[in-house]
N, C-alpha and C positions, 0 to 999 in steps of 0.2 A: 143399790144406794138410794136413799131417800132424796128425791129431788127438791122438794119445795125450799128446804133451808138453804140449799146450795144456790137456788135462784134468788133467795133473799140475800145470800151471802156472796153469790158469784157475780153480782152486778158490777159492771165496770165502774159505775158511779154509785157505790154501794149504799143501800139503805138496808143494812143488815137487819132482817126483821123475821119475827115469828109472831103469829097470833098471840097476843097476850091473853092467856086463858086463866079462868078461876082455878081454884085449888084442886078441882076434880080432874084437870087435864092429865093424861097419862104421860108423864115425862119420860118414863122409862122406855115406852115403845112409841111415842108420838113420832109421826113423820116429821121431816124437816120442817115443813110449813107450819106445823102445830107446836113446835118446840118453843118454849119460852124459858127464861131464866128462873130457876128454882131458888128457894132460900139458900141452898148450899152454894149456889153460884152467883149469889148477889154481887160478888166483888167484881164481876166483869160484865154486868148488865145494868141498864137503867130501868127501873120497873115502871110499869103503867099504873095509873090509878086503880084501885081495887075494882074488879068487875068490869074494867074497861075492855073494849075490843079493838085491837089495833096491832101496832108492830112494837117490838122490843128492841132497843139498840144495844149492840155489843161493844164493849170497850176494847180497842185494839191498840197496838203499838207499832203500826206500820211506818210512822215517821219517828220512831225511837222516843216516843212520849206517849203517855196515855190520853186517848181521846175517842170521842164517838166515831164509830166507823162511817157514818153518814156525813161527817164533817171532814174527812180526809180527802183532799183534792187529788186523787189518782185513782187508777183502776184497781179496785180491791174487792177480793172475794173472801168470805169468812164462813167457816163452819164452826158451830159451837159443840160443846161437850156432849150435850144429849143427842144432837143429830148424829155425831159420830158413833155413839154407843148404839143407837137404834138403826143405823143404816147397814143392813145386811150385805150390801155389795162392796162396802169399804173394808178391805182387808190389809192392803199395804198403802204406802205413801202415794204411789202413783194413781190409786183409785180415786183420790180426791178430785182429779181433773175430769172425771167421767162426764160431769154435766156443767163444767165451766165452758162458756162459749168461746169458740175459736181456740180452743186448747185440746191437747190430746196426750195421753201418756199411756204406756204399755210395758208389760214385762213378758214379751212373747217367749223368750228362751228361759226365763226364770228370774228370781229376784236379783241376780248379779247383774243383769243387763237391762236396767229401766231405760226407757226412751221418753224423753220429755220434750213437748212442744207447745209454746204459747205464741199465739198470733203468727204462726209459720216459721218461728225461730226455734230450733232445737238441734239435736244431734242424733243421727242414725248409726253413728259409730259407738260401739259399746266396748272397745278396748279399754283395759284396766286404766290407762293413763289419759283417757279422753278428758277433754275439758268441756264440761256441760254448760251452756249458755244460760240455763235456768239454775239460778243459785238455790241449793238446798240447805235449810238450816234446821237443826234440832235445838230447841231452847236457846235460840240466838247464836248457835255455834255453826259456822259454815262447815259442811262436809265435802271434802275434796274427792275422795275415792268413790268413783261412779259405782262400784260394786257394793258400796255401803249405803247407798241412797234408797234402796227399795226396802225400807224398814217396815215391820208390822205396826199398824195403827192400834194404839190402846192407851187408855186412861189419859187422854189429852183434854186440855181445857178448851182449845180452839186450834184451828188452822188458818193462817192468813195467806192468801195467794195474791201477790202484787203484780199486775201486768205492766209490761213496758219496762225500759232500762231503769235499774235501781242502783246504779253504780255510785251515787253520792253517799247515801247512808248505809247500803247494805254491802256495797264493795264488790269483792271478788266475783267475777264470772257470773254477772247478772244482766247481760244485754237483753235477754228475753223476759226476765222478770225474776221474782224471788218467792220462795215458798217456805214458810216458817212454821214448824210443828211444836206447839207449846204444850208441855206437860201440865197436868194438874199439880198445883203446889200444896205442900203441907199446910194445914190450918190448925188453929187451936180449939177447934170443935170436932169431936170424934165423929167419923162417918166413913162409909165405904159401900161397896157394892160387889156382886158376883154375878156373872152371866154365863150360862152354859148353853151351847147350841149343838144341834145334830142335824146332818143334812145328807143330800144326795152324795154319792160316792164315799159314804162312811165318813163324812167330814165330822170331826169332833173338835170343838173349840171351847176353851175356857179363858175368860178374862175376869180378873178380880183386882181389887185395890182397896186398901183401908189406911186410914191415917188419923192423927190426932195429937194432943199434947203429950209430950214425954217428961218435961219438967216445968210445971206451972206455966207462965206465959212467956218463958225464955227459950224453950226448945220444943219443937214440933217435928214429926216425921210422917212420911207416907211411903208405903211400898206398893208396887204394882207388879202383877204377873200376867203372862200371856202364853197360851199353849194352843196349837193348832196341828192337827194330824189329819191327812186326807189320802184317799186313793186316787190313782189317775183315771181319768175318763176315756183314755185312748188304749187301743190294742195294737201291739206291734206284729204286723203281718210277717215280718221276718223270723221272729222267734215263735209266733203263735201264742204269745202270753200278753197279758195286760202290762203296761209300764207299771214300774214300782211307784208307790206313793211317796209323800214328803211329810216331814215334821219340822216344825219351827218353835222354838222356845225363846222367850225373852223376858227381861225383868228390869225393874228400875227402883232404886232406893234413894230417898231424898231426906235430908235433915235441914230444918230451918232454924237458925240461931238469932235470937233478938237480944243482943247485949243491952240495947237502949231503945228508946222510942224512935230514934233517928237512924239507927244503924241495923241492917239485917244482912245475914250471911246464909246463902243457899247453897248447899252441897248436893251433888247429883252424881250417882254411880249407876251404870247401866251396862247390860250385856244382851247378847243375841246370838243363838246358834240355829243354822238352818242346815238340813241335810235332805236331798231329794234329787231326783233326776231333772234334767232340762227337758222341756216339752218336746214331744215327738214332731217330726217333720214330714210333710208330704213333699212329692217332687212331680213336676210336670215339664214337658218340652218347653223350651224358651225360644222366643223369636229374636232375642237380644244377643244371647251368646250361642255360638255354634262351635262345637269342637270337632276337629277333623279326624280324630283318632278313631279308628274303626271300631276299637272296642267300645268306646262310648256310644257310637251311632248304633251299636247292636242292641242297645237296651230297649228301644221303642218297637222295632219290628218283631220282637219275640215276646209279646204277650203283656208288656208293661202297660198299666192303665193307671190314670191318676186316682189315688185313693180317696176315701171319704174322710171327713174331719176326725172321725173317730178311729181311723185306721192309719198307721204309719209304717214306715220301712226304715228301720234303724238297726244295722247289724249288731251293734253293742249298746248296752245301757250307758247313758251319759250323765253320771252323777255329778253333783257339785256340792261342796260344803262351805259355809260362810261362818266365821266366828269373829264377832265384833265385840269390843270392850271399849269403854270410855269413862271420863269422869270430867266434871267442870265445877267451878266455884264461882258464884255471882255475888258480888258485894254492892250493896246499894246504901248510900248515905243521902238522906233527905234533909236539906238545910233550908232555911228561910229564903235564901237567894238562889241557891243552886242545888241541883241533885247530881251526885257523882256515882257512876256505875262502872264496875270493873268485872269482866268476864274472862276467866282463865280456863283453858280447856285442853284435854288431851284425848285423842282418839286413835284406835289401832284396829286394823281389820286384816283377816287372813282369808283368802279364797283358794279353794282346791277344786279343780275342775277337769274332768275327763271329757273331751268333746267327741270321743268315739270315732266313728268312721267319718271321714271326710266326704265319702260318696256312699249313699245307701243303694244297695242292689238288691232287687226282688229276686227270690229264689227261682221264679220261673223264667229267668232270663239266662241265656247262654253265657252272659257276661260273668254271671256268678261262679266262682270256683273254676274258672278256665282262663287264667292269664289276666284277669282284670285287676286294676290297681285297688289297694286297700290302704287305710290310713288309721292310725291311732295318735292321739294327741293328748298330752297331760300338761295342765297349766297350774302353776302355784303363784299366787300373788300375795305380797305383803305390803302393808302401808301403816305409816304412823304419821300423826300430825300434832303439832302443839301450836296454840294461838292465844293471843291476848287482845282484848278490846277494852279500851278506856275512854269513857265519855263524861263530859260535864255539860249540863244543860240548865237553862233557866228554870225556875220553879214556878208553878202555878200559871194561871191564864192572865197574861199581861199584854199590853198594846205591842211591846216589842219582845220577841222571843229569840233565843240563840242556843246554839249547840256546837260543841267542838269535840274532836275525838282523835284517837290514835288507834291504829290497828297494826298488829305484827302476826306473821304466819310463817311457820317452817314445816314442810313436809317432805317425806321420802316415800317412793312407791317402787317396789322391786317386783319383777315379773320373770318367771322362768318357764318356758314353753319347750317341751320335749316331744318331737314327732317322730313316727316311724311310718315310712312309706314302703310298701312292699307289695308283692303279687300274691294274693290269696289263692291257694289251691295248686299253684305251679310256680313255686319260687325258684326252683333250680334253673329254669330256662330263661330267667331274666337277665337282660344285660342293661348297660347304662343308658341305652337309648330305645329300648324295645317296647316300653310300656307308656301308658298315658301320663305318667308323672314326669316323664322326660329325663329322669336322672337315675333310674334303676332303683332297686331296693336300697334304702339308706336310712340312717338315723340323723336327725338335725336336732341341735340344741341352741335355742335362741333365748338370751337373757338380756334384760335391760334394767337400769336403775334410773329413776327420774326424780331429781331434787328440785324443790321450789322454795324460795324465800321471798316474802312479800312485806313491804312496809308502807303504810299509808297514813295520811293525815287528812282530815275532813272537818267540814263545818256547814252549818245551816242558819240562816237568819230569816225571820219573819216579822212583818210590820203591818199592823192594821191602820190603813190610811184614814179610814172613816168606818162608821158602823156598817157600811155596805161593801167596802173595798179592802182587801187584804192581798199582800203580795209576799211570797217567800221564795227562797232559792238557796242553793248550796253548791259546794265544789269539793272535789276530792283529788288529791294528788298522790299517786301510788307509784312505787318502783318494785318490779319483780324481776328476779334473777333465777334462772333455771339452767340445769345441766342434765344431759341425756347421754348415758353411756350404753353402748350396745355391743354385745359379744355374740358371735355366731360360729358354730362348729357343725361339722358333718362327717359321717364316716360311711363309705359305700360298703355293704355288707354282702355283695353278690357272692363273693367267694365262699362264704360259710353259711349262705342262706338256707341250704338244703336241710340242715339240722336245726337251725335257730329260728327261722321265720315261722314254722307252723306252731311253735310254743308261745309266740309273742302275746296273743290275746290273754294267756293265762299267767303271765308273769308281770312283775313290776317294771314298768317302762324306765323308771328311775335307774335301774341297775345297768342300763345299757347307754349310758351318757357317752357321747363321742368324745374323743381326746384331741382330735385334730382341729385346731383353730383355724378356720377359713377366713374369718372376716371380724373386724373390730373398728368401731367408730365412735366418735364423741362429738357432740354438738352443745353449744352454749347459747344463751339468749338473755337479753336484758331489755326490759320494756319500761319506759317512763311515760306516764299518761295522766292527763287531766280528764275527769268526768265532771259533769255539772248538769244543773236543771234550774228552771225558773218556772213559778206557777203564779199568775194572778188569778184572784177569785172575785166573784161579784155575787152578793147576796141579794136576789131579787126580791125575796120576801121571807118571812119566817118558814115557809113551806117549800122554798125553792132556791137553789143556788146554782151558778155556773162557774166553770173554771176553764183555763187554757193551760196546757203543760208542755214545756219544751225540755227534752233531755237528751244529752250526748253521752253515749256509752262506748267503752272500750273493752274488748275481751283480750286478755293477754295471750300471746302466741303460744304454741305448743310443739309437739313433734309427732311424726308418723313415720312408718317404715314401708318399704315395698313389699314386705311379705317375702315369700320364696320365689326369687325371680331368677331366671336362667341367665347366667352371665357367661359370655363366651370367654374361653381361655386366653384368647389373643386381645382381650380388651385393654386398650390404653387409656380409658377414660378416668372417671374419678374412683373407680373401684379398683382396689388393689387385692389380688388373689395370691397369697403365698402358696409355696408348694406344700402339698400334704405330707405327712410323716414318711410316707413311702418314697418321696422324691418324684412322684409322677403327678403331673398336671392333667386332670381328665379334660375331655373335649368340652364338657359343660359341667357347671357346678351351680348350686343354689346358694344365693347370698342375699343380704338385706342391705338396704341404703336407708339412711335417715334423711327425712325431709323436714325442714324447719316450717313450721306454720306461723305465718305472720299475724299480728293483732287484727282482730275484726273491729270495725267502727260502725256505729249507728247513730242517726239523728232522728228522733222521734217527736212528732207533733200530735197533740191530742186536745180536743174540745169536748167538753161534757155538761150535761145538764142532769141534775137529780131533784126529784120532787117527792113530797110526802104529803099527800092531800086528804081531805075529808076526814079529819081528825085521825090521821094515821091509818086510815082503812085502805088507802091506795098509794102504792109507790111505783112511780114510772121513771125509769133511768135511761138516758140516752147518750151514747158518745160516738165520736168518729175519730179516726186516727190515721196517720200517714207516716211511713217509715222510709227512710233512705239508708240502705244497708250495704255497706262496702267491704270488700276484701273477705267476704264470708267463706266459711270452710264447708265443703261438700264431700260425699263419699261416692265417687264415681269412677269408671274406667279412665285411666290415665296413661299417657305414652311416657316411658321412662328411658332416657338416654343411658347407655348407648345402644338400646334396643328399640329402634323405631317402629318395628312391627309387633311389639309385644306390649299390648295395653293391659294393665292390671287394675283391679279396683283398689283405689287409694283415696285416703283422706287427704284432701288438699285445699289450698285457697282457690276460690273462683273470683269473678270479677265484682258483681254487684247484683242486688235485688231491689225491687220496689214493692212494698206492702202497704195496702190501705184497706180499711174496712169500717163497718158500722155495727153497733150492738145495741139492742133494746131489751130492757128487762121490765116485766110487769108483775107486781105481787099485790094480791088483794086479800083482805080478810073482812069480808062483807057481814058476816054473821058470826055469832059466837060458836066456836068449834069448827067452822068452815074456813079452808084456805085454798086459794086458787093461784097458781103461778105459771108463768110462761116466759119464754125467751127467744129471741131470734138473733142469729149472727150472719154477717156477710163479710167474707175476707177474699180480697183479690191480691194474690201474691204471685210473682213471676220474677225469674232471673233475667236480668237486662244486659249483663256483660259476662263473658268468659274469656279465657286465655288460649283460644285457638286450638283446643283439643278436638280429637276426632269425635269422641263420645260428648258432645256439647250439652251443656245445660241451658243454653241461650233459649229463652221463650218457655222453659219448663216450669211447672210449679214446684214449690218446696215439698219434701215428703211429708205425708201425714197432715195435709192441709186441705180441708174441705172448703169449698166455695160458700156453702150455706150450712148452717146448723140451726136447729130448733128443738125446743123441748116444752113439755107441758105437764102439769101435775094437778091433782086435786086430793084434799084429805078432809075427812070429816070425823069429829069426836062426838060420840053420842053418849050422854050420861045415863047410867043405870041406876036403879035404886041403891046399888052398892057397887061402886067402881065405875068403869066406862069401857067402851069399845072404840077403837080408832081404826078407820079404814083409809087405805092409801093406794092410789094408782098413779103411775108416772110413766112417761115415755120420752125418749129422745131420739132425734133423727139427724143424720148428717148425710151431705151429699157425696158424691164419689171423691176419692182421694188416692194418691199414688204413694207407693213405698220407695220408688226409685226416682232420682231426679235428673233424668236425662231426656232430651226431647225425642230420642229414638223410642225408648220404652213407652212414652206417653203419647206420641203422635205418629211419627214416621214408620216405625216397626212396632206398633202398639202390641203390647203383650198384656192380655187380660189378667194374667196371673199376678203381675206386678202392680195391680190396683185393686181397690175394693169399691164396688158399686154403692150406690146410696142404699142405706138400710136403717131400720129402726129397731130399738130395744125397748121392751115394755116390762114393767115389774109391778108387783102387787103385794101388799102386806095387810094383815089383820092382827090387831093386838088387844088383848083383854087385861085391864088393871083390875085386880081382885077387889080392892077397896079404894077408899078415897085418899089413903095415905100414900098410894103409889109404891108401897114397899115391896109388893110382889106382883109381877106380870108375866104373861105367857103371850107368845106370838108365833104365827106361821107366815111364811112368805114364799113366793116364787120369783125367780130371777129368769129373764129372757122368756117370757110367757109364750111366745109363738115358736120357740125353739129355732130361731133365726141362725142360719149358717153364715159365718162371716170370718174374714181373715183379720189376724193381729199383726202379721208380718209376712213379707215375701221379699226375695232377693235372687238375682240371676248368679249363677256360678258358671265358672270357665268350662265345665263338663258338658255344656249344651243343654241344660235344663235349669229350671228355677225351683227353689223350695218355697213352701207356704207353712205358715202356722195359724191354726184356727182358734177363735174364741170359745169359750166355755158354753156348752149347750144348756137347754133348760135344766134348772136345778131347783130344789126345794130345801127349805131350813125351818126347823122348829126351834124355839128358844124359850129360856125362862130367866128372868133377872130378878134379883132380890137386893133390896137396900137395907142398910143398917146403920 
């Protein structure tokens, strides 16, 4: 990823900037700090004077109206279209946060399980019905299904990252912030591009788009296409073969209708297909979880050693497929007094996932093939959503501005998980209590349906008290109703296991769905909430302005389950266990319980100063913030009644957290073609209250939260007699962070596997523009120059060890881009 433009755009007090270069600058391959608005992108940039050296400002809609990014009084990061096209490290939506200070995002298991964190707020739970506190938007449309949020990045006009609660104008589920991915729109001037890349691990990527007028000045269109195919960089020591590769294909078609000068209708249809395995996992002994089953303990004394990052132990391939489809229509009417905007959208997504073995067993362990537990799991998730947003806002720049809107959302997510627990190699000898699963060989079928309906009314007012003082504020009232239905069934197959179990890995698990319903539960929830914010601004001079922002956010409640918990047959608690079809109640069964998650609440305070000095040659941005975060949701071991001695990992409400920090951004364009950028972030985050759990989070840091982050970059464009060369080097560093938010794993029983120590990643890129027209350019790049080994995920599991997932090693990429 090319850092400088992100540093221009990632500033909390953004002076979204790029050196304004003359016509010879290589826009096709220029690093972010060297990217300026081209003639084709003039609609979203304010150009500098010809030949000037300084910064170019990007026009954004972070406050639901077009304005300069540097005039938006909130923490805003922006990446422009040329930056995105030239950034070799940006592949999917979460890659955008790589160089945003005090932010982190990753897809350690694959694109269906994106994890987002901004200023210490996010979610480490990637269940299909998880509510992400970072609001993800495609073309102003909120995406509810977390498995549809890791979309490939292609043919975008810009990406806007808003830090801090955005509940007033952006609405649903944005306590941490909001990210909006804005597609390039059709224009009435024909243009397009195609970029072809080939790199390490046989990566082959094609990105192309073209558009122009279809019917005079009344109808225009644009089509975009994305294809990426790559091999795995990991070898499976269990099978002796390399993991399979992955393929992703996506496309987008847009039509722009202009019936009149004041009315425009933009139609958008898009699709995406992904097929590939989840990333392989390594395992190491854990100091946090200790399993007392002899079979599990036998793993480590018998030759098991922690694998290297390019070696994994996975008994079965773990494929997943994602198929997403969507369409939306945006109607805009520009009047003399007001602008009316309507966005109607429909999205659907299907996820099919085989999570393979719940426990990876090395072949050199006696645990393998001799009475050890084995598990297969198949998940199918389906979701659809329909939404409508209607806004009316004052037109133009006036002393008094106003905006009012309505938002409606309805969504349904269904999930079906079929699991087979059995003993590989010796199934006939298993009984209901003899192996580590605790319930004998059995099938389980867990299905749920999550329905959500949301209705909101919102508004915003702004008033310029004087030339130097302006104040704005807004409020949103929303009501959300949800319903969660859960069905759970199981069938003990010990009696027929001798002939059935050995063939299980080769057959379709869907054929063996259990027929005995053990457990059924339903939960409902309704949340009525106000969110609001107020922001006074003070313009110190034409080159500097300061602001203060207070925002109150609310994240609606959700649901979680206990997973497969051992429930005693004599239980008289809240769990009702009917007799199985045989009329026999086993000594133990596995069942699920629904837990209702209460709404999270946050009060956020921020002050900021942003400057643009020396004729726009130097931009320095500074901000400080403090959060009071209550009733937050965490994913940690939790005691479940009526089983006081059985703690399981559960997504649950905790007490509170305090988060505070400082961020500094410096961007300089001292000479023609030269750009230097740097950043520093400090984040102090700690859980301050908990609800008396044994595995307490009190005093722990939130997951994926580094105390310090820093980055630096430099780029230089050298003009040739014909064309130009552009050189870029960038690096980012972050201090130690934890993957698991308990005080035990971080301090008292510190497990190094569950944390990532301080590390830095460096990247370099050289591009050659063939001529001054920038129509053809070639580039080579290297990512992770030092081949740094680092973890992207780790978690403890109840079998007595922890699993780890590693980041991509050093890789190379060659590309060619043509414009027409």
